N, C-alpha and C positions, 0 to 999 in steps of 0.2 A: 362644943369641941375645941379643943387646944391644936393651935397652930404649930407644926413641927417646924422648928428653925435649924437652917443648915449651917454649919459654921464656915467660915470664908475658905479655910483650909481642906474641907471637905469638897467644895465646889471646885477647886483648883484640881483635886484629884481627879473627880468626876471629868473634868473635861479633858484631860489628859488623854485617855482611850478615844475620847470622840475626835481629838485633833490628830490621833496617831491613825486611826482609822480613815480620816479625811485625808491625811497624806498620803495613805496607800492607796486610797482611789484615783486622788490626784496622779500619783504614780503609774499607776495602771491606764488611766485616761492617757497621760502622755506616751506611755508604751504603745498603745493601741493607735495613737496619733501617729506616731513614727512608722507603725506598721503598714497605715491606710496609704502614708507617703512612698513607703517601699511599692507598695503593691499598685500605686497609681503610677509610680514611673515604669516598673516592668510591664505594666499593661500599655502605657504609653510605647516602650519599647517593642514589645510583640506586635501591637497593631501597626507600628511603623515596619516591620518585619514583614508582617501579612501585604501591606501594600506594595512593598519591592518585590516579592514573590509574586505577587499577582502580576505586576509590571513586567518581569522576565515572562513569566507564562506568556502574557500577551504579546511580548517582542517574540518570542520562540514561535508562538502561532503565526505571526506574521511571516518570519522567516520561512516558517516550514511551507506556507502558503506560496509564500513568493519563489520558493526552491522547487515546489511541485508544478507551478506553473511552467517554470524556466526547462523543466525536465521534460514535460510534454512538449513544449515549443521546440526542443532540440533532439527530441528522442531520436529520430530518426537521421539524424546527420550522419553518422558513420554509414548507415544503411544507403542513404543519399550519394555518400561521397564514392561509394564502391557502384551504385546505379550509374555515375557520371563516365565513370570508365567504360562500362558497356555501352552507354550512350556515345562516347567518343568513337568506340571501335565499329557501331553501328554507321556511324557517319563515313570513317575509312571504307567501310565495306560499300557503301552506295557510292563513295566516290570511284572506287575501282571498277564498280558496273557500270558508270557513266563513260570510263575511259575502255570499255569494250572488252574487259576480261572477266569472261563468265567464270572460270576456274577458279581464278583468284576470287571473285567474289563468292562463290559458293563456302570455300575454304575460312574465308572472314566470317561469315554467318554462322558456318560451324564452330569456330573458336569462339565466337560470342555467344553461344549458345553454351557450350562447356561452360566457358565465364560466368554465363549468369546460374547456370546449375550450382557452381561451385559457391557462390556468392549467397545462394537461398541456404546453402547447408553451412556456411559459415555463421549466418543468423540464426541458425536453429530450425530452418525451414526444411521437411524432408517430402519428396515424393510419397505417395501410399503406395506401396506394391500389391499387384494384383495378379501375378503370374500364377494360375493354377489355384485362386482361392475361391473358397465358396463365398457367396454373396453376404456381406455383412453390413445390415441398414446404417450403422454406426458408424460407417465410411464409405459405402456405395450409395451411389444415387441410379436406380434402375431407369435408363431412359427408353431401353427396346426390352421387351421380354419376347422370348421365343419357347414354344413347348419342346421338350426333348424327351426321348425314351431313353436317352443314355444317361440322365441324372435323375438321382434320388431327393436330392435337396437343391434350392436355387444355387446355381454356379455362375460364376462371371465367366463369359464366353470372349468378352472384348471391352478393351478400354477406349471409350471414346474421347473423354478428355481427363487429363491429370487431377488427382486430388492432392491436398497437401496438408500436413499437420506441423504445428510449431511446438517445438518441446513436449510433444505426446497430446498436443491438444488439435483437434480437428480445426483447420481453418477453411478449408474447401472439400465436399466430399468429391471421390473419383465418380465421373460419370460412365456409366458402363451399360453393357448389353448383357442380359442376363437369360442363360436358360433355365429353366424350370419345368419340373415333372410335367409328362404328359397326364392330362384329366383322363380318368376312366371313365367309360360310357356306360 
């Protein structure tokens, strides 16, 4: 078999496509390396941003916890300021009783009672009204029951201790005496 000989000119022609193909691959590789560098930089930037946001969230959480603690510590401060005024008036009333002025003492206690009621209303506490009301176990606590032929359903006869709501939420039920229908024999 005869060996084929390739002329040097042909060899040069055959290497040109290989060189251009190699150069194209080198260019693509260089472009990919640049893309990788850009993506790494973007990744670092985003990781730093995430860390900053996490630190911000942690700081916010701590601040909210501190604010909540402070709120609970001082939530009653306005109420207590009002209560101090009532307490001052009790002290004055007691002093007037020590001086032997019974009428002045009674007037002082009545004023304090009114002041105390006004303060409760100011802070949203309201007494539960029971006049002519049917017994409502959600608002009333039956302390005494008495059978009566005059009622068809349980009815409040007498208030024994005031009940209160705070913004329509029950704080303390009204302690009542209840008339219940007489049982048939």
